[in-house]
Phi, psi and omega in degrees: 000127178271176184301320181298318179293322178295316179297321177297319178296316178300314180299318179295315180295319180296319178298316178295319179300317179297319178299316181292321177295325178294318176300317179299315181297323180280353182081015183256003183287147174245172182303322179298325177295319180292321176296316180297321177302318178294318179298318179297317179302317179293315180298320177296318177300319179294319179296313180297322177297318179297318177299316179297319178299312182299316181294319179295318179296317179297314180298331180271003180080018180257169181284115180294337180289349177278351178293145182229151176295126179273155181299151181304317183294336178283310183288334178285344179272354181289147172256139182245000000 
């Protein structure tokens, strides 16, 4: 996945996240919406991590296409 595709994925996930937060705010959210919100959060963390990996590899003179999506438990353990 290149940077443009990663950004598109992030935009799609953020739009979905906003819709779900709006349902929560309106009092219309169901348990599945809350589960999906958590999944989206993890997916967004993975996307941002992938972008950082690609940029770091490029800056180091390495192939950015060698960057890989890291497991959820790994990216969720990061401190920002």
